[in-house]
C-alpha positions as CSV (number, residue, x, y, z in Angstrom):
1,M,-5.6,33.6,0.8
2,S,-9.2,34.0,-0.4
3,I,-12.1,34.5,1.9
4,L,-13.3,31.0,1.2
5,G,-10.1,29.6,1.9
6,F,-9.9,31.7,5.2
7,L,-13.7,30.5,6.3
8,F,-12.2,26.7,5.4
9,K,-9.4,27.1,7.0
10,R,-10.5,28.6,10.3
11,K,-13.9,26.9,10.9
12,G,-13.4,24.2,13.8
13,S,-9.6,24.8,14.4
14,V,-8.4,22.2,17.0
15,D,-5.3,22.7,19.1
16,I,-2.3,21.6,17.7
17,T,-1.4,19.7,20.9
18,D,-4.8,17.5,20.5
19,Y,-4.2,16.9,17.3
20,R,-0.9,15.3,18.1
21,E,-2.6,13.4,20.6
22,R,-5.1,11.9,18.0
23,A,-2.5,11.4,15.5
24,E,-0.4,8.7,17.9
25,K,-3.8,6.7,17.8
26,A,-4.2,6.8,14.3
27,P,-3.8,3.1,12.4
28,W,-1.0,4.5,10.1
29,R,1.1,4.4,13.3
30,A,0.5,1.0,14.0
31,N,0.6,-0.4,10.6
32,L,2.9,0.1,7.5
33,Y,1.0,1.7,4.6
34,L,2.7,0.8,1.1
35,G,-0.7,1.3,-1.1
36,I,-0.9,-1.9,-1.9
37,E,-3.6,-4.8,-0.7
38,S,-2.5,-7.0,2.1
39,S,-4.3,-9.5,3.9
40,Q,-1.9,-9.3,6.8
41,S,-2.6,-5.7,7.5
42,G,-6.3,-5.8,6.1
43,S,-6.5,-2.4,5.7
44,I,-5.6,-1.1,2.1
45,N,-8.2,-0.1,-0.6
46,S,-11.0,-0.7,1.8
47,Q,-12.3,0.4,5.1
48,N,-11.3,-1.6,8.1
49,R,-13.5,-4.1,10.0
50,N,-15.1,-1.5,12.1
51,G,-15.4,1.0,9.1
52,R,-13.6,3.9,10.6
53,W,-10.8,4.4,8.4
54,F,-10.4,4.5,4.8
55,I,-6.9,4.0,2.5
56,Q,-6.9,5.0,-1.4
57,G,-4.6,2.4,-2.4
58,R,-4.2,1.8,-6.0
59,C,-7.8,2.1,-7.0
60,P,-8.9,6.2,-6.6
61,S,-12.4,6.6,-6.7
62,N,-14.9,9.1,-5.8
63,D,-15.4,7.0,-2.5
64,C,-12.7,8.6,-1.0
65,P,-13.7,10.6,1.7
66,W,-11.9,13.7,1.1
67,R,-13.6,14.2,-2.4
68,S,-16.4,14.8,-0.8
69,D,-15.4,16.5,2.7
70,E,-16.7,20.3,2.2
71,R,-13.4,21.0,4.3
72,I,-11.0,19.6,1.9
73,R,-12.9,19.2,-1.2
74,P,-12.7,23.1,-2.4
75,F,-9.0,22.9,-2.5
76,L,-8.7,19.8,-4.6
77,I,-7.3,20.0,-8.3
78,D,-9.8,18.8,-11.1
79,D,-7.6,17.0,-13.0
80,F,-5.6,15.7,-9.8
81,P,-8.7,15.0,-7.5
82,D,-6.4,13.6,-4.5
83,D,-3.8,16.7,-4.4
84,L,-3.8,20.0,-2.6
85,E,-1.5,22.4,-1.1
86,V,-1.0,22.2,2.7
87,T,1.1,24.1,5.1
88,L,4.0,23.2,6.9
89,K,4.3,24.9,10.6
90,G,5.4,22.7,13.1
91,D,6.9,25.0,15.7
92,S,8.7,27.0,13.3
93,T,8.0,30.4,12.0
94,A,9.3,29.3,8.5
95,D,6.0,28.4,6.8
96,E,6.0,26.6,3.7
97,A,3.1,25.3,1.1
98,P,4.4,22.2,-0.4
99,W,2.0,19.9,-2.7
100,C,0.7,16.7,-1.0
101,R,-1.4,13.6,-2.4
102,L,-3.9,12.3,0.1
103,V,-4.3,8.5,0.3
104,G,-5.8,7.7,3.5
105,Y,-8.5,9.2,6.0
106,D,-8.9,8.1,9.8
107,A,-12.5,9.1,11.1
108,D,-11.5,8.4,14.9
109,S,-8.9,11.1,14.7
110,D,-10.5,13.3,11.8
111,L,-7.0,13.5,10.3
112,F,-5.8,12.4,6.5
113,L,-2.6,10.7,5.6
114,G,-0.7,12.0,2.3
115,K,2.7,11.8,0.6
116,L,4.5,14.7,-0.4
117,L,5.0,15.7,-3.6
118,N,8.0,17.9,-3.5
119,Q,10.8,18.4,-1.2
120,P,10.5,21.1,1.4
121,A,12.9,24.1,0.9
122,S,13.1,25.5,4.3
123,P,15.8,24.1,6.7
124,P,13.5,23.4,9.6
125,Y,11.6,20.6,7.1
126,H,15.0,19.2,5.6
127,C,13.9,16.0,7.5
128,L,11.1,15.6,5.0
129,S,11.7,14.1,1.8
130,K,9.3,14.1,-1.6
131,W,7.1,11.1,-1.0
132,D,7.6,11.0,2.5
133,Q,3.9,10.0,4.4
134,I,2.6,13.0,6.1
135,V,-0.5,13.7,8.5
136,V,-2.6,16.3,7.5
137,T,-5.4,18.4,9.7
138,P,-8.5,19.2,8.0
139,E,-7.3,22.6,8.1
140,R,-4.6,21.4,5.7
141,D,-1.7,21.7,8.1
142,V,1.1,19.2,8.4
143,L,1.0,17.8,11.5
144,L,4.7,17.3,13.1
145,H,6.4,16.4,16.3
146,E,7.4,19.2,18.4
147,N,10.9,18.9,17.0
148,T,9.7,18.8,13.6
149,D,10.1,14.9,13.2
150,F,8.7,13.5,10.2
151,M,7.6,10.4,11.6
152,L,3.9,10.9,12.6
153,G,2.9,9.2,9.1
154,W,4.9,6.1,9.8
155,P,4.5,3.3,12.2
156,R,5.9,4.3,15.4
157,L,9.4,3.0,16.1
158,D,9.1,0.6,19.3
159,G,12.7,-0.8,19.1
160,T,11.6,-4.0,17.0
161,P,14.6,-5.2,15.1
162,G,14.6,-4.0,11.5
163,Q,11.9,-1.9,12.0
164,E,13.6,1.5,11.8
165,A,16.0,0.1,8.7
166,L,12.7,-1.3,7.0
167,V,11.2,2.5,7.1
168,D,14.5,3.9,5.9
169,G,14.7,1.6,2.9
170,I,11.1,2.2,2.0
171,R,11.7,5.9,1.6
172,S,15.1,5.3,-0.3
173,Y,13.0,3.6,-2.7
174,R,10.7,6.3,-3.0
175,Q,13.4,8.7,-3.7
176,G,14.2,6.2,-6.5
177,D,11.4,7.8,-8.8
178,F,10.2,4.7,-10.6
179,G,14.0,4.1,-11.5
180,H,15.2,7.5,-12.7
181,N,17.4,7.9,-9.4
182,E,19.7,4.9,-9.6
183,E,21.7,6.2,-6.3
184,A,18.7,6.2,-4.1
185,L,17.7,2.8,-5.4
186,E,21.0,1.3,-4.7
187,K,21.0,3.0,-1.3
188,A,17.5,1.2,-0.7
189,I,19.0,-2.2,-1.8
190,E,21.9,-1.9,0.6
191,Q,19.6,-0.6,3.2
192,L,17.1,-3.7,3.0
193,N,19.6,-6.5,2.5
194,K,21.1,-5.8,6.0
195,I,17.6,-6.5,7.7
196,D,17.5,-10.0,9.3
197,E,13.8,-10.7,8.2
198,T,13.7,-13.4,11.1
199,Q,13.1,-10.8,13.2
200,L,10.4,-8.7,11.5
201,S,6.5,-9.7,11.9
202,K,5.0,-11.3,8.8
203,Q,3.4,-8.2,7.6
204,N,7.1,-6.5,7.7
205,Q,8.4,-9.6,6.0
206,F,6.2,-9.2,3.2
207,A,7.0,-5.6,3.1
208,L,10.8,-6.1,2.8
209,H,10.5,-8.8,-0.1
210,F,8.0,-6.4,-2.0
211,V,9.9,-3.5,-1.7
212,L,13.1,-5.2,-2.6
213,G,11.4,-6.6,-5.7
214,R,10.4,-3.1,-6.8
215,C,14.2,-2.1,-6.1
216,Y,15.5,-4.7,-8.4
217,A,12.9,-4.5,-11.0
218,E,13.7,-0.8,-11.4
219,R,17.3,-1.5,-11.6
220,Y,16.6,-4.1,-14.4
221,R,18.1,-6.9,-12.2
222,N,15.4,-9.2,-13.4
223,A,16.2,-12.6,-11.8
224,V,16.7,-11.2,-8.4
225,A,13.4,-9.3,-8.7
226,I,11.4,-12.2,-9.4
227,Q,13.2,-14.1,-6.4
228,Q,11.9,-11.2,-4.3
229,F,8.3,-11.2,-5.3
230,K,8.1,-15.0,-4.9
231,A,9.3,-14.4,-1.3
232,A,6.7,-11.8,-0.8
233,I,3.9,-14.2,-2.2
234,K,5.1,-16.9,0.6
235,C,4.9,-14.1,3.2
236,D,1.1,-13.5,2.1
237,S,-0.4,-15.8,-0.5
238,N,-3.6,-13.7,-0.6
239,E,-2.1,-10.5,-1.8
240,L,-2.4,-9.6,-5.6
241,Y,-0.1,-7.0,-6.6
242,S,3.0,-9.3,-5.6
243,R,1.7,-11.8,-7.9
244,I,1.4,-9.2,-10.6
245,S,4.9,-7.9,-10.2
246,Y,6.2,-11.6,-10.2
247,M,4.2,-12.4,-13.6
248,A,5.8,-9.2,-14.9
249,E,9.2,-9.8,-14.3
250,L,8.8,-13.4,-15.6
251,S,7.0,-12.1,-18.8
252,L,10.0,-10.0,-19.4
253,M,12.5,-12.9,-19.1
254,I,10.3,-15.1,-21.7
255,G,10.1,-12.0,-23.9
256,E,14.0,-11.5,-23.8
257,Q,14.8,-15.2,-24.1
258,N,18.3,-14.7,-22.8
259,T,20.3,-15.9,-19.5
260,Q,19.9,-13.1,-16.7
261,E,22.8,-13.1,-13.9
262,V,21.9,-13.2,-10.6
263,S,23.6,-10.7,-8.7
264,S,26.3,-11.3,-6.2
265,D,24.5,-10.5,-3.2
266,T,21.8,-13.1,-3.9
267,Q,22.8,-16.9,-3.2
268,Q,22.4,-19.4,-6.2
269,S,19.4,-21.8,-5.1
270,D,16.6,-24.0,-6.3
271,D,14.4,-20.7,-6.4
272,T,16.9,-19.2,-8.9
273,P,14.6,-18.6,-12.2
274,H,16.0,-19.4,-15.6
275,P,14.6,-18.4,-18.8
276,E,13.4,-22.0,-19.9
277,N,11.2,-22.2,-16.8
278,A,9.9,-18.8,-17.0
279,P,6.7,-19.8,-19.2
280,S,5.6,-22.6,-17.0
281,L,6.1,-20.4,-13.7
282,F,3.8,-17.5,-15.7
283,V,1.1,-19.9,-16.5
284,E,1.2,-21.5,-13.3
285,C,0.9,-18.1,-11.4
286,Y,-1.7,-16.8,-13.7
287,R,-4.0,-19.9,-12.9
288,T,-3.8,-19.7,-9.1
289,T,-4.1,-16.2,-9.3
290,W,-7.3,-16.1,-11.2
291,K,-8.8,-18.5,-9.0
292,Q,-8.6,-16.2,-6.1
293,F,-9.1,-12.8,-8.0
294,P,-11.7,-14.0,-10.9
295,E,-13.4,-10.5,-11.5
296,N,-10.2,-8.4,-11.0
297,L,-9.8,-6.0,-14.0
298,L,-6.1,-5.6,-13.8
299,L,-5.5,-9.4,-13.8
300,H,-7.7,-9.5,-16.9
301,T,-6.0,-7.1,-18.4
302,V,-2.7,-9.0,-18.0
303,G,-4.1,-12.0,-19.6
304,I,-5.5,-10.1,-22.6
305,V,-1.7,-8.9,-23.3
306,S,-0.1,-12.2,-22.3
307,F,-2.7,-14.5,-24.0
308,G,-4.8,-12.6,-26.4
309,Q,-8.7,-11.7,-26.4
310,D,-9.6,-15.0,-27.7
311,R,-8.2,-17.0,-25.3
312,M,-9.3,-15.0,-22.5
313,R,-13.0,-15.3,-23.7
314,Q,-12.7,-19.0,-23.5
315,Q,-12.3,-18.5,-19.5
316,N,-10.9,-21.9,-19.2
317,F,-8.0,-21.2,-17.6
318,E,-6.8,-24.6,-15.9
319,S,-6.4,-25.5,-19.7
320,L,-3.9,-22.9,-20.0
321,R,-0.5,-23.9,-21.7
322,E,2.7,-22.4,-22.0
323,E,2.1,-22.4,-26.0
324,D,-0.6,-19.9,-25.1
325,I,1.7,-17.2,-24.6
326,L,1.7,-14.9,-27.5
327,T,4.9,-14.5,-29.6
328,E,3.6,-11.2,-30.7
329,W,1.4,-8.5,-29.8
330,E,-0.6,-6.5,-32.4
331,G,2.0,-7.3,-35.0
332,V,5.2,-6.4,-32.6
333,S,7.3,-9.1,-31.1
334,W,6.1,-9.3,-27.6
335,K,8.8,-8.5,-25.0
336,G,6.8,-8.7,-22.0
337,F,5.2,-6.3,-20.1
338,R,6.3,-4.0,-17.2
339,W,4.0,-2.8,-14.4
340,K,4.7,0.0,-11.9
341,E,2.3,1.7,-9.6
342,E,2.8,4.5,-6.8
343,M,3.8,3.2,-3.7
């Protein structure tokens, strides 16, 4: 370790027991973090009402507290300004230094929320997986329970039906690696489909449907993904990214223009989408979403890709029609757009 690293590591060191007590009061122990804006939690991509904690969400910027925190900033990477090495200690002598991406900060506890970027190799830490949420101290130590439990970065399990299964399903989804690990995605689908959503809070119902939508989308089960994103929108009509995901899957259905089979684990219903309905559903969703998020850059980009620059300059989205959807983009047959973000 360099002299600079030693100084930053040791300055203001706090007893590990004190940190653990602080961690239990951190906001991510009460609310599920997905990295997306949700009006149910009111905590993503902005400071909460009392301004005491910060979640990076999907729009990283230099406003992230760790980028200016002198205890952390010297150890961040220029090209990846939220990533740094952390130390796994727990109560074991088998130290390990995995990489972590910081995504949140709580001023009251003075602790950071991060996600592991690689799988720990040492047996004491096999309970941790790549992309798990972890709690990081200002000394860059990963904070674990006394039994090296990984759960300090997740909501505490209070016995609420379905809560533990939801966390397990989200962990499995993240192991799916954006569709590259099919086995993990199928495991996530199985875990999440077993949950009785009526026993979940509204916020967790949203999470259930959104994550299932992502699972199905990354397994190219287009029609079922659309159903799940539609259910997520119903749970939280003020959330943007489930709408973007819903439109992305509809756009793929429009682009392919062929019948999609609904999987056997989803019942046929009036909500089952069909290609002939996809254009009208897409236009309707875009119009209503623009009313709620008129200044959103991502939504504007979706409009340019879907309707073209000239149509977007008109700013008259009430008059959008199915015929306005592009049949080709820059001379190439339009196959719709895919949208994935780290969650």
